C-alpha positions in Angstrom: -0.1 0.2 -0.2 3.0 2.0 0.6 4.0 2.5 -2.7 0.5 3.5 -4.1 1.0 6.8 -6.1 -1.0 9.8 -4.0 -3.6 11.0 -6.9 -6.2 13.9 -7.1 -8.7 13.7 -9.7 -10.7 16.9 -10.2 -14.1 16.8 -11.7 -16.0 13.7 -10.0 -18.5 13.1 -13.3 -18.4 9.9 -15.1 -14.9 9.9 -16.7 -13.0 10.8 -13.4 -14.4 8.2 -11.6 -13.7 5.9 -14.1 -10.2 6.8 -14.1 -10.5 6.2 -10.3 -11.8 2.8 -10.5 -8.8 1.7 -13.2 -6.2 3.1 -11.2 -7.8 1.8 -7.9 -4.9 -0.7 -7.1 -1.8 1.6 -7.7 -3.4 4.6 -6.6 -4.3 6.6 -3.4 -7.3 8.6 -5.1 -9.3 11.5 -3.8 -12.2 12.9 -5.9 -12.9 16.7 -5.6 -15.9 18.5 -7.1 -17.7 21.4 -6.6 -20.4 19.6 -6.4 -19.2 18.0 -3.0 -22.2 14.9 -4.0 -19.4 14.1 -6.1 -16.0 14.5 -4.2 -15.0 11.6 -1.9 -12.6 13.7 0.0 -12.7 15.1 3.5 -9.5 17.2 2.6 -10.4 20.7 1.6 -8.7 21.1 -1.8 -6.0 23.4 -1.4 -5.1 20.6 1.0 -5.6 17.6 -1.5 -3.9 19.5 -4.2 -0.7 20.2 -1.5 -0.8 16.6 -1.1 -1.0 15.2 -4.7 1.6 14.2 -6.9 -0.2 13.3 -9.8 -3.4 15.2 -11.0 -5.9 14.7 -13.0 -8.5 17.3 -14.4 -11.7 15.9 -15.8 -13.8 18.7 -15.7 -15.5 20.8 -19.2 -12.9 21.8 -21.3 -14.4 25.2 -20.8 -13.0 25.3 -17.4 -9.6 24.0 -18.4 -8.0 27.4 -17.8 -9.9 28.3 -14.4 -8.7 25.1 -12.8 -5.5 25.1 -13.9 -5.0 28.5 -13.0 -6.3 27.6 -9.7 -3.6 24.7 -9.2 -1.3 27.0 -10.4 -1.9 29.2 -7.0 -1.5 26.3 -5.1 1.7 24.7 -6.6 4.3 24.5 -3.8 1.6 25.0 -0.7 3.4 22.1 1.6 1.0 20.1 4.1 -0.2 22.3 6.7 1.0 22.4 10.5 -0.1 19.3 12.5 -2.6 21.1 14.0 -4.6 21.7 11.5 -8.2 20.0 11.0 -8.8 17.3 8.4 -5.1 16.6 7.5 -2.7 13.4 7.2 -5.6 12.0 9.8 -7.9 11.8 7.1 -5.7 10.5 4.3 -2.8 8.8 5.9 -1.2 7.8 2.4 -1.2 11.0 0.8 2.5 12.5 0.9 3.4 16.0 -0.1 5.8 15.3 -3.0 8.6 18.0 -4.7 6.9 18.0 -8.2 3.9 17.4 -9.6 2.3 16.4 -12.9 -1.1 17.8 -13.9 -3.0 15.9 -17.4 -6.0 16.9 -18.3 -8.6 14.4 -20.2 -10.4 17.4 -21.1 -10.9 16.9 -24.7 -11.4 20.7 -26.4 -10.3 23.8 -26.8 -11.5 27.7 -25.8 -13.7 29.7 -28.9 -10.5 31.9 -28.8 -8.6 29.0 -30.6 -6.4 28.0 -27.8 -5.7 24.4 -27.4 -5.4 22.2 -24.0 -1.5 22.1 -24.5 -1.9 26.2 -25.0 -3.7 26.6 -21.8 -1.6 23.9 -19.6 1.4 25.4 -20.7 0.3 29.6 -20.0 -1.2 28.6 -16.6 1.3 26.0 -15.1 4.5 26.0 -17.2 7.6 26.7 -15.2 5.5 25.3 -12.1 4.9 22.3 -12.8 5.0 19.2 -15.4 1.8 18.8 -17.3 0.3 16.7 -20.1 -3.1 15.1 -22.3 -4.2 12.0 -21.9 -6.2 10.9 -24.7 -7.9 8.0 -26.6 -11.0 5.8 -26.8 -12.4 6.0 -23.7 -16.0 5.6 -23.1 -16.7 6.0 -19.4 -18.9 3.3 -18.8 -16.8 1.0 -20.4 -13.9 1.5 -18.0 -15.8 0.8 -15.3 -16.8 -2.5 -16.4 -13.0 -3.1 -16.9 -13.3 -3.3 -20.4 -9.8 -3.5 -22.4 -8.9 0.0 -24.0 -5.9 2.1 -24.9 -4.6 5.7 -24.3 -1.8 8.0 -25.8 -0.4 10.2 -23.3 2.0 13.2 -24.5 3.5 15.4 -21.8 5.8 18.6 -21.2 8.5 16.2 -19.3 8.8 13.2 -20.7 10.7 11.7 -17.4 7.5 11.4 -16.1 6.4 8.8 -18.4 7.4 6.4 -15.3 4.9 8.2 -13.3 1.8 7.5 -15.4 3.5 3.8 -16.5 3.2 3.4 -13.0 -0.8 4.3 -12.4 -1.5 2.2 -15.1 0.3 -0.8 -15.0 -1.9 -3.8 -15.0 -4.9 -2.2 -15.6 -8.0 -2.4 -18.5 -6.4 0.9 -19.9 -2.8 0.0 -22.0 -1.0 3.3 -22.0 1.6 4.4 -24.5 3.4 7.7 -24.8 4.2 10.3 -27.4 6.1 13.6 -27.7 3.7 15.1 -30.2 1.7 17.2 -27.1 0.2 19.8 -29.8 -0.9 17.1 -32.2 -2.4 15.1 -29.3 -4.6 18.0 -28.5 -5.6 18.5 -31.8 -6.6 15.5 -32.5 -8.7 15.6 -29.0 -10.7 18.9 -30.9 -11.1 17.3 -34.5 -12.5 14.3 -33.4 -15.0 15.7 -31.5 -16.5 18.2 -34.3 -16.2 15.3 -36.9 -18.3 13.4 -34.0 -20.6 16.3 -34.2 -20.5 15.7 -38.1 -21.2 11.9 -38.0 -24.0 12.5 -35.3 -25.8 15.3 -37.6 -25.5 12.7 -40.6 -27.4 10.1 -38.6 -29.8 12.7 -37.5 -30.4 13.2 -40.8 -31.3 9.9 -41.8 -27.7 8.7 -43.3 -26.9 5.3 -42.4 -23.9 3.1 -42.2 -22.4 3.8 -45.6 -22.7 7.4 -45.8 -21.1 7.8 -42.4 -18.1 5.1 -43.0 -17.6 7.6 -45.6 -17.6 10.5 -43.9 -15.9 8.7 -41.1 -12.8 8.2 -43.8 -13.3 12.1 -45.3 -12.6 12.8 -41.7 -9.9 10.9 -41.2 -8.0 12.5 -44.4 -9.0 15.9 -43.1 -7.1 15.5 -40.1 -4.1 13.4 -41.6 -4.0 17.3 -43.4 -4.7 19.5 -40.3 -2.4 18.6 -37.8 0.7 18.9 -39.3 -0.3 22.4 -40.7 -1.1 23.7 -37.5 2.6 21.9 -35.8 1.2 18.8 -35.0 2.6 14.9 -36.1 0.3 13.4 -39.2 1.4 9.7 -37.2 -0.5 11.1 -34.4 -3.5 11.1 -36.4 -3.4 7.5 -37.3 -2.9 5.8 -33.4 -5.6 5.8 -30.6 -5.4 9.5 -30.0 -6.3 10.3 -33.4 -8.1 7.5 -35.8 -9.3 5.3 -32.5 -10.9 8.5 -30.4 -12.4 9.2 -33.8 -14.6 6.0 -34.2 -15.3 5.9 -30.7 -16.8 9.5 -30.5 -18.1 9.5 -34.0 -20.0 6.1 -33.8 -21.1 5.5 -30.5 -24.4 6.5 -28.3 -22.4 6.7 -25.1 -20.6 9.4 -27.2 -22.4 13.1 -25.9 -20.5 14.8 -29.0 -22.5 11.9 -31.6 -25.9 12.5 -29.7 -25.5 15.8 -29.5 -24.9 15.9 -33.2 -27.9 13.7 -34.1 -30.3 16.4 -32.2 -29.2 19.2 -34.2 -29.3 16.6 -37.6 -32.8 16.5 -36.2 -33.6 20.3 -36.0 -33.1 20.2 -31.8 -31.9 23.0 -30.1 -29.0 21.5 -28.1 -26.6 22.6 -25.0 -22.8 22.8 -26.5 -20.9 20.1 -26.1 -16.8 20.2 -26.3 -17.6 19.4 -29.7 -19.7 22.5 -31.0 -17.2 24.7 -28.7 -14.3 24.0 -30.6 -16.3 24.1 -33.7 -16.1 27.8 -33.0 -12.4 27.8 -32.1 -11.3 25.6 -35.0 -12.3 28.5 -37.2 -10.4 31.1 -35.6 -7.3 28.4 -35.4 -7.6 28.1 -39.2 -8.9 31.3 -40.5 -9.4 31.2 -44.2 -7.8 27.8 -44.6 -10.8 26.3 -43.2 -12.4 26.4 -46.7 -9.5 23.6 -47.9 -11.5 21.4 -45.7 -14.9 20.6 -46.9 -16.7 18.4 -44.0 -14.7 20.3 -41.2 -16.0 23.9 -42.9 -19.5 22.3 -43.5 -19.9 21.1 -40.4 -18.4 23.9 -38.3 -21.4 26.3 -40.2 -23.9 24.2 -39.1 -22.8 24.4 -35.7 -23.4 28.3 -35.9 -26.5 27.6 -38.0 -24.7 29.2 -41.4 -26.3 26.3 -43.2 -28.9 23.6 -42.4 -27.8 20.1 -41.5 -29.0 18.5 -44.5 -26.3 20.1 -45.9 -23.4 17.5 -44.7 -25.0 14.8 -46.9 -24.3 17.2 -49.9 -20.2 16.4 -49.1 -20.6 12.6 -49.0 -22.6 12.3 -52.6 
């Protein structure tokens, strides 16, 4: 038990709870959420941050900056004095290490066009190591112990040892990449294309048309990621193609189901994909015209085109 990694998960939703279950044998995990019903730690957030060696951000992508900034303000804070309440007594296995690793599982971007990798660098760079974890990770399947794989990209490759230990002998097979920006881009793009595949399904497209659309989406990702500073090979891995298939075809995917509702003419709340559709247009600028599926999807999300227009891309 003493070799367990002290970890904190910020965000007690489905994916946060799923990661906790996956790593339960290798880590002593505290979960914190602003909704206290989803939190299982007795410690105050600042105490839990101080105790953790590894911190997962499992909030929606639009909260990434706020969470990262809050973490930056707490970095370097050690354990409270021995007389403080609700500290070591409540979590005796947690220890305060000298350096932390912050991993974002959020898959999106700001409307400004800033990627998760940009946000983490701006808020945490020089204060701690950080990275992104992405891949086919449907929370319900992770909780069931179903096997999957994911890709991690870190600002400091030396911290791969820590993550490798965390996911050792779990149902999540972890590999690593040096392409932090490319992985962030794949996470954004696959969400937007999942919206597209949902719009197609909601508009009546069957398997043939959706398969063609998936292929077109992959071709566009292979061109866009290198154009914006990532590596082409990242697109072909589990953080790109693997996640695209999962997010774009699963009824458990919020982006896919949001796209279905758009295709049916329903009003939907923002998802990471709809928010990213606004941001990617700013990031690509006029170059977005080169990518028909992406451009059409973004315009449908912004109600500049009807959902039925997407099917004309396939025909």
